[in-house]
Structure formats: structure tokens, C-alpha cells
PyMOL Python script that loads the backbone (N, CA, C, O; Angstrom):
from pymol import cmd

cmd.read_pdbstr("""\
ATOM      1  N   MET A   1     172.923  92.623 172.257  1.00  0.00           N
ATOM      2  CA  MET A   1     171.981  93.244 171.910  1.00  0.00           C
ATOM      3  C   MET A   1     170.983  92.145 173.182  1.00  0.00           C
ATOM      4  O   MET A   1     170.955  90.917 173.093  1.00  0.00           O
ATOM      5  N   GLU A   2     170.120  93.090 174.479  1.00  0.00           N
ATOM      6  CA  GLU A   2     169.407  92.534 175.200  1.00  0.00           C
ATOM      7  C   GLU A   2     168.246  90.967 175.568  1.00  0.00           C
ATOM      8  O   GLU A   2     167.270  90.229 175.694  1.00  0.00           O
ATOM      9  N   ASN A   3     168.712  91.150 175.562  1.00  0.00           N
ATOM     10  CA  ASN A   3     167.904  89.388 175.577  1.00  0.00           C
ATOM     11  C   ASN A   3     166.139  89.485 176.031  1.00  0.00           C
ATOM     12  O   ASN A   3     166.284  89.748 177.225  1.00  0.00           O
ATOM     13  N   LYS A   4     164.893  89.443 175.854  1.00  0.00           N
ATOM     14  CA  LYS A   4     163.288  90.000 176.979  1.00  0.00           C
ATOM     15  C   LYS A   4     163.055  88.724 177.235  1.00  0.00           C
ATOM     16  O   LYS A   4     163.307  87.623 176.747  1.00  0.00           O
ATOM     17  N   SER A   5     162.560  89.137 178.047  1.00  0.00           N
ATOM     18  CA  SER A   5     161.454  87.838 178.288  1.00  0.00           C
ATOM     19  C   SER A   5     160.150  87.765 177.901  1.00  0.00           C
ATOM     20  O   SER A   5     159.461  88.777 177.774  1.00  0.00           O
ATOM     21  N   ILE A   6     159.780  86.753 177.718  1.00  0.00           N
ATOM     22  CA  ILE A   6     158.053  86.845 176.515  1.00  0.00           C
ATOM     23  C   ILE A   6     157.713  87.083 177.780  1.00  0.00           C
ATOM     24  O   ILE A   6     157.797  85.856 177.826  1.00  0.00           O
ATOM     25  N   LYS A   7     157.460  87.369 178.688  1.00  0.00           N
ATOM     26  CA  LYS A   7     156.448  88.674 180.076  1.00  0.00           C
ATOM     27  C   LYS A   7     156.726  89.780 179.466  1.00  0.00           C
ATOM     28  O   LYS A   7     155.926  90.254 178.659  1.00  0.00           O
ATOM     29  N   GLU A   8     157.840  90.343 179.732  1.00  0.00           N
ATOM     30  CA  GLU A   8     158.265  92.223 178.282  1.00  0.00           C
ATOM     31  C   GLU A   8     158.377  91.618 177.093  1.00  0.00           C
ATOM     32  O   GLU A   8     159.100  92.352 176.419  1.00  0.00           O
ATOM     33  N   ILE A   9     157.993  90.490 176.337  1.00  0.00           N
ATOM     34  CA  ILE A   9     157.151  90.598 175.269  1.00  0.00           C
ATOM     35  C   ILE A   9     155.580  91.288 175.049  1.00  0.00           C
ATOM     36  O   ILE A   9     155.032  92.144 174.355  1.00  0.00           O
ATOM     37  N   GLU A  10     155.169  90.048 176.420  1.00  0.00           N
ATOM     38  CA  GLU A  10     153.742  90.684 175.823  1.00  0.00           C
ATOM     39  C   GLU A  10     152.841  92.010 176.427  1.00  0.00           C
ATOM     40  O   GLU A  10     151.775  92.624 176.388  1.00  0.00           O
ATOM     41  N   LYS A  11     154.484  91.889 177.139  1.00  0.00           N
ATOM     42  CA  LYS A  11     153.683  93.495 177.653  1.00  0.00           C
ATOM     43  C   LYS A  11     153.883  94.478 176.909  1.00  0.00           C
ATOM     44  O   LYS A  11     153.165  95.472 176.798  1.00  0.00           O
ATOM     45  N   ARG A  12     155.195  94.166 176.185  1.00  0.00           N
ATOM     46  CA  ARG A  12     155.053  95.496 174.903  1.00  0.00           C
ATOM     47  C   ARG A  12     153.879  95.507 173.598  1.00  0.00           C
ATOM     48  O   ARG A  12     153.281  96.262 172.831  1.00  0.00           O
ATOM     49  N   ASN A  13     154.029  94.227 173.938  1.00  0.00           N
ATOM     50  CA  ASN A  13     152.916  94.152 172.514  1.00  0.00           C
ATOM     51  C   ASN A  13     151.376  93.563 172.883  1.00  0.00           C
ATOM     52  O   ASN A  13     150.720  92.721 172.270  1.00  0.00           O
ATOM     53  N   GLU A  14     150.871  94.684 174.712  1.00  0.00           N
ATOM     54  CA  GLU A  14     149.535  95.144 174.337  1.00  0.00           C
ATOM     55  C   GLU A  14     149.547  96.144 174.723  1.00  0.00           C
ATOM     56  O   GLU A  14     148.394  96.545 174.880  1.00  0.00           O
ATOM     57  N   LEU A  15     150.688  97.246 175.145  1.00  0.00           N
ATOM     58  CA  LEU A  15     151.369  98.194 175.438  1.00  0.00           C
ATOM     59  C   LEU A  15     150.937  99.484 173.533  1.00  0.00           C
ATOM     60  O   LEU A  15     150.682 100.638 173.190  1.00  0.00           O
ATOM     61  N   LEU A  16     151.102  98.424 173.122  1.00  0.00           N
ATOM     62  CA  LEU A  16     151.176  98.795 171.296  1.00  0.00           C
ATOM     63  C   LEU A  16     149.282  98.401 170.984  1.00  0.00           C
ATOM     64  O   LEU A  16     148.692  99.351 170.469  1.00  0.00           O
ATOM     65  N   GLY A  17     148.822  97.740 171.127  1.00  0.00           N
ATOM     66  CA  GLY A  17     148.231  96.952 170.732  1.00  0.00           C
ATOM     67  C   GLY A  17     146.676  98.919 171.209  1.00  0.00           C
ATOM     68  O   GLY A  17     145.983  99.725 170.588  1.00  0.00           O
ATOM     69  N   GLU A  18     147.113  98.516 172.844  1.00  0.00           N
ATOM     70  CA  GLU A  18     146.251 100.077 173.545  1.00  0.00           C
ATOM     71  C   GLU A  18     146.648 101.486 172.123  1.00  0.00           C
ATOM     72  O   GLU A  18     146.026 102.450 171.676  1.00  0.00           O
ATOM     73  N   ILE A  19     147.704 100.994 171.916  1.00  0.00           N
ATOM     74  CA  ILE A  19     148.081 102.437 171.879  1.00  0.00           C
ATOM     75  C   ILE A  19     147.579 102.909 169.863  1.00  0.00           C
ATOM     76  O   ILE A  19     147.351 103.990 169.320  1.00  0.00           O
ATOM     77  N   GLU A  20     147.604 101.274 169.267  1.00  0.00           N
ATOM     78  CA  GLU A  20     146.497 101.119 167.805  1.00  0.00           C
ATOM     79  C   GLU A  20     145.239 101.146 167.675  1.00  0.00           C
ATOM     80  O   GLU A  20     144.642 101.596 166.697  1.00  0.00           O
ATOM     81  N   TRP A  21     144.413 100.332 169.329  1.00  0.00           N
ATOM     82  CA  TRP A  21     142.976 101.223 169.249  1.00  0.00           C
ATOM     83  C   TRP A  21     143.057 102.203 169.168  1.00  0.00           C
ATOM     84  O   TRP A  21     142.826 102.688 168.060  1.00  0.00           O
ATOM     85  N   LYS A  22     143.585 103.453 170.741  1.00  0.00           N
ATOM     86  CA  LYS A  22     143.333 104.631 171.063  1.00  0.00           C
ATOM     87  C   LYS A  22     143.584 105.994 168.850  1.00  0.00           C
ATOM     88  O   LYS A  22     142.793 106.756 168.295  1.00  0.00           O
ATOM     89  N   LEU A  23     144.607 105.672 168.581  1.00  0.00           N
ATOM     90  CA  LEU A  23     144.717 105.948 167.506  1.00  0.00           C
ATOM     91  C   LEU A  23     143.534 105.454 166.143  1.00  0.00           C
ATOM     92  O   LEU A  23     143.246 105.895 165.030  1.00  0.00           O
ATOM     93  N   ILE A  24     143.014 104.051 167.195  1.00  0.00           N
ATOM     94  CA  ILE A  24     141.678 104.438 165.462  1.00  0.00           C
ATOM     95  C   ILE A  24     139.926 104.644 165.832  1.00  0.00           C
ATOM     96  O   ILE A  24     138.911 104.585 165.138  1.00  0.00           O
ATOM     97  N   GLU A  25     140.310 105.028 167.930  1.00  0.00           N
ATOM     98  CA  GLU A  25     139.427 105.556 167.572  1.00  0.00           C
ATOM     99  C   GLU A  25     138.747 106.407 167.918  1.00  0.00           C
ATOM    100  O   GLU A  25     137.534 106.473 168.121  1.00  0.00           O
ATOM    101  N   ASP A  26     140.254 107.712 168.062  1.00  0.00           N
ATOM    102  CA  ASP A  26     141.064 108.885 167.589  1.00  0.00           C
ATOM    103  C   ASP A  26     140.388 110.030 166.143  1.00  0.00           C
ATOM    104  O   ASP A  26     139.986 111.173 165.922  1.00  0.00           O
ATOM    105  N   PHE A  27     140.661 108.642 165.457  1.00  0.00           N
ATOM    106  CA  PHE A  27     140.719 108.414 164.124  1.00  0.00           C
ATOM    107  C   PHE A  27     139.002 108.894 163.309  1.00  0.00           C
ATOM    108  O   PHE A  27     138.676 109.641 162.387  1.00  0.00           O
ATOM    109  N   ILE A  28     138.155 107.843 164.409  1.00  0.00           N
ATOM    110  CA  ILE A  28     136.506 107.659 164.045  1.00  0.00           C
ATOM    111  C   ILE A  28     136.175 109.096 164.840  1.00  0.00           C
ATOM    112  O   ILE A  28     135.810 110.096 164.222  1.00  0.00           O
ATOM    113  N   GLN A  29     136.313 109.072 165.977  1.00  0.00           N
ATOM    114  CA  GLN A  29     135.994 110.118 166.612  1.00  0.00           C
ATOM    115  C   GLN A  29     136.106 111.745 165.819  1.00  0.00           C
ATOM    116  O   GLN A  29     135.123 112.485 165.772  1.00  0.00           O
ATOM    117  N   THR A  30     137.637 112.179 165.152  1.00  0.00           N
ATOM    118  CA  THR A  30     138.146 113.550 164.249  1.00  0.00           C
ATOM    119  C   THR A  30     137.032 112.656 163.062  1.00  0.00           C
ATOM    120  O   THR A  30     136.231 113.591 163.048  1.00  0.00           O
ATOM    121  N   ARG A  31     136.475 111.773 162.236  1.00  0.00           N
ATOM    122  CA  ARG A  31     135.894 111.998 161.224  1.00  0.00           C
ATOM    123  C   ARG A  31     133.834 112.518 161.982  1.00  0.00           C
ATOM    124  O   ARG A  31     133.140 113.396 161.470  1.00  0.00           O
ATOM    125  N   LYS A  32     133.373 111.567 163.315  1.00  0.00           N
ATOM    126  CA  LYS A  32     132.006 112.360 163.339  1.00  0.00           C
ATOM    127  C   LYS A  32     132.375 113.584 163.828  1.00  0.00           C
ATOM    128  O   LYS A  32     131.774 114.631 163.586  1.00  0.00           O
ATOM    129  N   ASN A  33     133.747 113.431 164.790  1.00  0.00           N
ATOM    130  CA  ASN A  33     132.979 115.588 165.266  1.00  0.00           C
ATOM    131  C   ASN A  33     132.651 116.479 164.003  1.00  0.00           C
ATOM    132  O   ASN A  33     131.712 117.273 163.960  1.00  0.00           O
ATOM    133  N   HIS A  34     133.894 116.150 162.588  1.00  0.00           N
ATOM    134  CA  HIS A  34     133.355 116.786 161.291  1.00  0.00           C
ATOM    135  C   HIS A  34     132.277 116.577 161.088  1.00  0.00           C
ATOM    136  O   HIS A  34     131.963 117.409 160.237  1.00  0.00           O
ATOM    137  N   GLY A  35     131.421 115.970 161.317  1.00  0.00           N
ATOM    138  CA  GLY A  35     130.397 115.592 160.713  1.00  0.00           C
ATOM    139  C   GLY A  35     130.273 115.302 159.494  1.00  0.00           C
ATOM    140  O   GLY A  35     129.518 115.947 158.766  1.00  0.00           O
ATOM    141  N   LEU A  36     131.228 113.945 158.923  1.00  0.00           N
ATOM    142  CA  LEU A  36     131.487 113.142 157.910  1.00  0.00           C
ATOM    143  C   LEU A  36     131.333 111.869 157.577  1.00  0.00           C
ATOM    144  O   LEU A  36     132.086 111.142 158.225  1.00  0.00           O
ATOM    145  N   SER A  37     130.332 111.049 156.462  1.00  0.00           N
ATOM    146  CA  SER A  37     130.124 110.113 156.874  1.00  0.00           C
ATOM    147  C   SER A  37     131.772 109.780 155.710  1.00  0.00           C
ATOM    148  O   SER A  37     132.306 110.690 155.076  1.00  0.00           O
ATOM    149  N   GLN A  38     132.306 108.220 155.700  1.00  0.00           N
ATOM    150  CA  GLN A  38     134.113 107.729 155.414  1.00  0.00           C
ATOM    151  C   GLN A  38     133.114 108.112 154.770  1.00  0.00           C
ATOM    152  O   GLN A  38     132.387 108.701 155.570  1.00  0.00           O
ATOM    153  N   GLN A  39     132.488 108.106 153.361  1.00  0.00           N
ATOM    154  CA  GLN A  39     132.439 108.966 152.678  1.00  0.00           C
ATOM    155  C   GLN A  39     132.840 110.113 152.001  1.00  0.00           C
ATOM    156  O   GLN A  39     133.569 110.284 151.024  1.00  0.00           O
ATOM    157  N   LYS A  40     131.986 111.133 152.982  1.00  0.00           N
ATOM    158  CA  LYS A  40     132.691 112.385 152.000  1.00  0.00           C
ATOM    159  C   LYS A  40     133.688 112.610 153.263  1.00  0.00           C
ATOM    160  O   LYS A  40     133.999 113.798 153.357  1.00  0.00           O
ATOM    161  N   MET A  41     134.322 111.710 154.343  1.00  0.00           N
ATOM    162  CA  MET A  41     136.114 112.077 154.910  1.00  0.00           C
ATOM    163  C   MET A  41     137.043 111.232 152.867  1.00  0.00           C
ATOM    164  O   MET A  41     137.563 111.940 152.004  1.00  0.00           O
ATOM    165  N   ALA A  42     136.931 110.129 152.826  1.00  0.00           N
ATOM    166  CA  ALA A  42     137.225 109.321 151.270  1.00  0.00           C
ATOM    167  C   ALA A  42     137.454 110.940 150.423  1.00  0.00           C
ATOM    168  O   ALA A  42     138.528 111.424 150.065  1.00  0.00           O
ATOM    169  N   ASP A  43     135.964 111.576 150.254  1.00  0.00           N
ATOM    170  CA  ASP A  43     136.448 112.659 149.152  1.00  0.00           C
ATOM    171  C   ASP A  43     137.047 113.499 149.145  1.00  0.00           C
ATOM    172  O   ASP A  43     137.635 114.040 148.209  1.00  0.00           O
ATOM    173  N   GLN A  44     136.944 113.985 151.219  1.00  0.00           N
ATOM    174  CA  GLN A  44     137.661 115.793 151.006  1.00  0.00           C
ATOM    175  C   GLN A  44     139.427 115.093 150.850  1.00  0.00           C
ATOM    176  O   GLN A  44     139.906 115.385 149.755  1.00  0.00           O
ATOM    177  N   CYS A  45     140.547 114.122 151.907  1.00  0.00           N
ATOM    178  CA  CYS A  45     140.482 113.511 151.659  1.00  0.00           C
ATOM    179  C   CYS A  45     141.547 113.028 150.117  1.00  0.00           C
ATOM    180  O   CYS A  45     142.731 112.792 149.874  1.00  0.00           O
ATOM    181  N   ASN A  46     140.334 113.080 149.438  1.00  0.00           N
ATOM    182  CA  ASN A  46     141.441 112.038 147.886  1.00  0.00           C
ATOM    183  C   ASN A  46     141.853 110.644 147.939  1.00  0.00           C
ATOM    184  O   ASN A  46     142.694 110.040 147.274  1.00  0.00           O
ATOM    185  N   ALA A  47     140.635 110.043 149.411  1.00  0.00           N
ATOM    186  CA  ALA A  47     141.298 108.077 149.575  1.00  0.00           C
ATOM    187  C   ALA A  47     139.992 107.740 149.007  1.00  0.00           C
ATOM    188  O   ALA A  47     139.306 108.543 148.377  1.00  0.00           O
ATOM    189  N   ILE A  48     139.566 106.131 149.329  1.00  0.00           N
ATOM    190  CA  ILE A  48     138.319 106.128 148.972  1.00  0.00           C
ATOM    191  C   ILE A  48     137.643 105.073 150.276  1.00  0.00           C
ATOM    192  O   ILE A  48     138.213 104.631 151.274  1.00  0.00           O
ATOM    193  N   ARG A  49     136.224 104.893 149.811  1.00  0.00           N
ATOM    194  CA  ARG A  49     135.765 104.646 151.362  1.00  0.00           C
ATOM    195  C   ARG A  49     136.314 103.907 151.710  1.00  0.00           C
ATOM    196  O   ARG A  49     137.030 103.993 152.708  1.00  0.00           O
ATOM    197  N   GLU A  50     136.159 102.835 150.952  1.00  0.00           N
ATOM    198  CA  GLU A  50     137.216 101.566 152.005  1.00  0.00           C
ATOM    199  C   GLU A  50     138.519 101.137 152.653  1.00  0.00           C
ATOM    200  O   GLU A  50     138.710 100.078 153.250  1.00  0.00           O
ATOM    201  N   THR A  51     139.432 102.170 152.436  1.00  0.00           N
ATOM    202  CA  THR A  51     140.748 102.489 153.300  1.00  0.00           C
ATOM    203  C   THR A  51     139.835 103.167 154.676  1.00  0.00           C
ATOM    204  O   THR A  51     139.968 102.576 155.748  1.00  0.00           O
ATOM    205  N   ILE A  52     139.256 103.946 154.645  1.00  0.00           N
ATOM    206  CA  ILE A  52     138.414 104.482 155.992  1.00  0.00           C
ATOM    207  C   ILE A  52     137.385 103.452 156.266  1.00  0.00           C
ATOM    208  O   ILE A  52     136.948 103.409 157.416  1.00  0.00           O
ATOM    209  N   ALA A  53     137.012 102.767 155.545  1.00  0.00           N
ATOM    210  CA  ALA A  53     136.270 101.303 156.464  1.00  0.00           C
ATOM    211  C   ALA A  53     137.254 101.189 157.130  1.00  0.00           C
ATOM    212  O   ALA A  53     137.507 101.985 158.034  1.00  0.00           O
ATOM    213  N   ARG A  54     138.120 100.045 156.786  1.00  0.00           N
ATOM    214  CA  ARG A  54     139.085  99.079 156.552  1.00  0.00           C
ATOM    215  C   ARG A  54     140.367  99.773 157.839  1.00  0.00           C
ATOM    216  O   ARG A  54     140.966  99.126 158.698  1.00  0.00           O
ATOM    217  N   ILE A  55     140.403 100.372 157.721  1.00  0.00           N
ATOM    218  CA  ILE A  55     141.159 100.588 158.321  1.00  0.00           C
ATOM    219  C   ILE A  55     139.845 101.634 160.510  1.00  0.00           C
ATOM    220  O   ILE A  55     140.067 102.113 161.622  1.00  0.00           O
ATOM    221  N   GLU A  56     139.193 101.428 159.960  1.00  0.00           N
ATOM    222  CA  GLU A  56     138.077 102.014 161.191  1.00  0.00           C
ATOM    223  C   GLU A  56     137.864 100.547 162.536  1.00  0.00           C
ATOM    224  O   GLU A  56     137.818 100.426 163.760  1.00  0.00           O
ATOM    225  N   ASN A  57     137.772  99.462 160.966  1.00  0.00           N
ATOM    226  CA  ASN A  57     137.336  98.783 160.482  1.00  0.00           C
ATOM    227  C   ASN A  57     138.997  97.678 161.918  1.00  0.00           C
ATOM    228  O   ASN A  57     138.803  96.910 162.860  1.00  0.00           O
ATOM    229  N   ARG A  58     140.007  98.083 161.460  1.00  0.00           N
ATOM    230  CA  ARG A  58     141.177  97.452 161.926  1.00  0.00           C
ATOM    231  C   ARG A  58     141.541  96.212 161.611  1.00  0.00           C
ATOM    232  O   ARG A  58     142.070  95.282 162.220  1.00  0.00           O
ATOM    233  N   THR A  59     140.851  96.527 159.724  1.00  0.00           N
ATOM    234  CA  THR A  59     141.019  95.434 159.402  1.00  0.00           C
ATOM    235  C   THR A  59     142.216  95.694 158.415  1.00  0.00           C
ATOM    236  O   THR A  59     142.594  94.737 157.740  1.00  0.00           O
ATOM    237  N   MET A  60     142.816  96.853 158.281  1.00  0.00           N
ATOM    238  CA  MET A  60     143.978  97.332 157.551  1.00  0.00           C
ATOM    239  C   MET A  60     144.755  98.667 158.807  1.00  0.00           C
ATOM    240  O   MET A  60     144.169  99.442 159.562  1.00  0.00           O
ATOM    241  N   LYS A  61     145.942  98.500 158.617  1.00  0.00           N
ATOM    242  CA  LYS A  61     146.855  98.537 159.276  1.00  0.00           C
ATOM    243  C   LYS A  61     147.741 100.182 158.423  1.00  0.00           C
ATOM    244  O   LYS A  61     148.704 100.236 157.658  1.00  0.00           O
ATOM    245  N   PRO A  62     147.244 100.812 158.756  1.00  0.00           N
ATOM    246  CA  PRO A  62     147.476 102.584 157.293  1.00  0.00           C
ATOM    247  C   PRO A  62     148.856 102.275 157.778  1.00  0.00           C
ATOM    248  O   PRO A  62     149.041 101.322 158.534  1.00  0.00           O
ATOM    249  N   SER A  63     150.200 103.332 157.222  1.00  0.00           N
ATOM    250  CA  SER A  63     151.224 103.343 157.609  1.00  0.00           C
ATOM    251  C   SER A  63     150.870 105.593 157.772  1.00  0.00           C
ATOM    252  O   SER A  63     150.146 106.480 157.321  1.00  0.00           O
ATOM    253  N   ILE A  64     152.164 105.332 158.861  1.00  0.00           N
ATOM    254  CA  ILE A  64     152.167 106.831 159.018  1.00  0.00           C
ATOM    255  C   ILE A  64     151.884 107.723 157.664  1.00  0.00           C
ATOM    256  O   ILE A  64     150.772 108.232 157.807  1.00  0.00           O
ATOM    257  N   THR A  65     152.403 108.068 156.535  1.00  0.00           N
ATOM    258  CA  THR A  65     151.859 108.598 155.445  1.00  0.00           C
ATOM    259  C   THR A  65     150.635 108.569 155.332  1.00  0.00           C
ATOM    260  O   THR A  65     150.281 109.551 155.984  1.00  0.00           O
ATOM    261  N   THR A  66     149.533 107.979 154.840  1.00  0.00           N
ATOM    262  CA  THR A  66     148.198 107.515 154.776  1.00  0.00           C
ATOM    263  C   THR A  66     147.988 108.095 156.116  1.00  0.00           C
ATOM    264  O   THR A  66     148.080 109.298 155.868  1.00  0.00           O
ATOM    265  N   MET A  67     147.823 108.018 157.040  1.00  0.00           N
ATOM    266  CA  MET A  67     146.969 108.230 158.052  1.00  0.00           C
ATOM    267  C   MET A  67     147.842 110.010 158.057  1.00  0.00           C
ATOM    268  O   MET A  67     146.860 110.535 158.582  1.00  0.00           O
ATOM    269  N   ILE A  68     148.697 111.043 157.912  1.00  0.00           N
ATOM    270  CA  ILE A  68     149.003 111.653 157.272  1.00  0.00           C
ATOM    271  C   ILE A  68     147.171 112.623 156.672  1.00  0.00           C
ATOM    272  O   ILE A  68     146.247 113.344 157.049  1.00  0.00           O
ATOM    273  N   ASP A  69     148.098 111.403 154.838  1.00  0.00           N
ATOM    274  CA  ASP A  69     146.790 112.349 153.700  1.00  0.00           C
ATOM    275  C   ASP A  69     145.836 112.152 154.278  1.00  0.00           C
ATOM    276  O   ASP A  69     145.041 113.090 154.207  1.00  0.00           O
ATOM    277  N   ILE A  70     145.432 111.103 155.005  1.00  0.00           N
ATOM    278  CA  ILE A  70     143.844 111.636 155.135  1.00  0.00           C
ATOM    279  C   ILE A  70     143.607 112.839 156.175  1.00  0.00           C
ATOM    280  O   ILE A  70     142.596 113.537 156.097  1.00  0.00           O
ATOM    281  N   LEU A  71     144.690 113.060 157.246  1.00  0.00           N
ATOM    282  CA  LEU A  71     144.672 114.126 157.753  1.00  0.00           C
ATOM    283  C   LEU A  71     144.534 115.106 157.851  1.00  0.00           C
ATOM    284  O   LEU A  71     143.667 115.749 158.441  1.00  0.00           O
ATOM    285  N   GLU A  72     145.877 115.556 156.944  1.00  0.00           N
ATOM    286  CA  GLU A  72     146.194 117.186 156.551  1.00  0.00           C
ATOM    287  C   GLU A  72     145.165 117.586 156.626  1.00  0.00           C
ATOM    288  O   GLU A  72     144.668 118.158 157.596  1.00  0.00           O
ATOM    289  N   PRO A  73     144.356 117.186 154.922  1.00  0.00           N
ATOM    290  CA  PRO A  73     143.212 118.296 154.468  1.00  0.00           C
ATOM    291  C   PRO A  73     141.705 118.713 155.460  1.00  0.00           C
ATOM    292  O   PRO A  73     140.874 119.616 155.360  1.00  0.00           O
ATOM    293  N   LEU A  74     141.916 117.289 156.635  1.00  0.00           N
ATOM    294  CA  LEU A  74     141.087 117.661 157.535  1.00  0.00           C
ATOM    295  C   LEU A  74     142.068 119.104 159.191  1.00  0.00           C
ATOM    296  O   LEU A  74     142.001 119.109 160.420  1.00  0.00           O
ATOM    297  N   GLY A  75     142.630 119.796 158.398  1.00  0.00           N
ATOM    298  CA  GLY A  75     143.859 120.236 159.104  1.00  0.00           C
ATOM    299  C   GLY A  75     144.371 119.343 160.491  1.00  0.00           C
ATOM    300  O   GLY A  75     144.567 119.842 161.600  1.00  0.00           O
ATOM    301  N   LEU A  76     144.515 118.056 160.170  1.00  0.00           N
ATOM    302  CA  LEU A  76     144.981 117.789 161.296  1.00  0.00           C
ATOM    303  C   LEU A  76     146.163 116.541 161.025  1.00  0.00           C
ATOM    304  O   LEU A  76     146.029 115.568 160.283  1.00  0.00           O
ATOM    305  N   THR A  77     147.121 116.830 161.708  1.00  0.00           N
ATOM    306  CA  THR A  77     148.290 116.128 161.563  1.00  0.00           C
ATOM    307  C   THR A  77     148.943 114.671 162.881  1.00  0.00           C
ATOM    308  O   THR A  77     148.516 114.952 164.000  1.00  0.00           O
ATOM    309  N   LEU A  78     149.633 113.600 162.890  1.00  0.00           N
ATOM    310  CA  LEU A  78     149.640 113.039 163.909  1.00  0.00           C
ATOM    311  C   LEU A  78     150.033 113.733 164.979  1.00  0.00           C
ATOM    312  O   LEU A  78     149.503 114.841 165.070  1.00  0.00           O
ATOM    313  N   LYS A  79     150.967 113.374 166.014  1.00  0.00           N
ATOM    314  CA  LYS A  79     151.651 114.111 167.506  1.00  0.00           C
ATOM    315  C   LYS A  79     152.652 112.666 167.693  1.00  0.00           C
ATOM    316  O   LYS A  79     152.948 111.528 167.330  1.00  0.00           O
ATOM    317  N   ILE A  80     152.756 113.245 168.144  1.00  0.00           N
ATOM    318  CA  ILE A  80     154.223 111.942 169.177  1.00  0.00           C
ATOM    319  C   ILE A  80     153.330 112.815 170.877  1.00  0.00           C
ATOM    320  O   ILE A  80     153.033 113.988 171.107  1.00  0.00           O
ATOM    321  N   GLU A  81     153.180 111.551 171.699  1.00  0.00           N
ATOM    322  CA  GLU A  81     152.946 112.279 172.792  1.00  0.00           C
ATOM    323  C   GLU A  81     153.988 111.181 173.933  1.00  0.00           C
ATOM    324  O   GLU A  81     154.516 110.269 173.297  1.00  0.00           O
ATOM    325  N   LYS A  82     154.200 111.174 174.916  1.00  0.00           N
ATOM    326  CA  LYS A  82     154.729 110.738 176.593  1.00  0.00           C
ATOM    327  C   LYS A  82     153.746 109.793 176.533  1.00  0.00           C
ATOM    328  O   LYS A  82     152.584 110.006 176.185  1.00  0.00           O
ATOM    329  N   ILE A  83     154.449 108.222 177.044  1.00  0.00           N
ATOM    330  CA  ILE A  83     153.557 107.241 177.524  1.00  0.00           C
ATOM    331  C   ILE A  83     153.229 107.385 179.098  1.00  0.00           C
ATOM    332  O   ILE A  83     153.996 107.804 179.965  1.00  0.00           O
ATOM    333  N   ASP A  84     152.118 107.008 179.231  1.00  0.00           N
ATOM    334  CA  ASP A  84     151.905 106.847 181.367  1.00  0.00           C
ATOM    335  C   ASP A  84     152.178 105.644 181.211  1.00  0.00           C
ATOM    336  O   ASP A  84     151.745 105.046 180.225  1.00  0.00           O
ATOM    337  N   LYS A  85     152.889 105.078 182.069  1.00  0.00           N
ATOM    338  CA  LYS A  85     153.118 103.921 182.399  1.00  0.00           C
ATOM    339  C   LYS A  85     152.844 103.597 183.563  1.00  0.00           C
ATOM    340  O   LYS A  85     153.053 102.447 183.949  1.00  0.00           O
TER     341      LYS A  85
END
""", "prot")
cmd.dss("prot")
cmd.show_as("cartoon", "prot")
cmd.util.cbc("prot")
cmd.orient("prot")
């Protein structure tokens, strides 16, 4: 396994943080675009409101399964995209 410099690790962590931030921003915008409060989204997705709030407040890092479970009742899913470097 190749040793990575601290600078490379920091750059990767920064990129991951940006991707995570964008994902949560898209999640919030999706809820708003559907005209849903956190409670109504939770009700439609069989989740609890606190889960939605914790995701949006970035106090919880949801699993892929959790995100899909929340998005699927809205007719949405996650998507893999190429990262522009």
C-alpha cells in the first residue's frame, strides 16, 4: 500500500467534506421542493422527525440505506457522479 502524505490526506478529507455538504444541501432542497416540513417528510418515509433534523443539522452521518429509505417514498434515490477535479 502506498504511503500518502499528510497533504494528500487533508485534500481527500476536504473533498469528502465538500461532497457530504453538497449531499445534505441537496437533501434539504429536495424536502423543500416537495413542500414538506421535516415532520411531513418523516411521516411519508416512515422515519422519525429527529432523524431528518439530525441529517439536516449534520449531527448524524446517515448510512446509504437510511438515505435511500428516506428518499425512495419520494420517488428518488442516490446517484453516483464523476467528481470534477
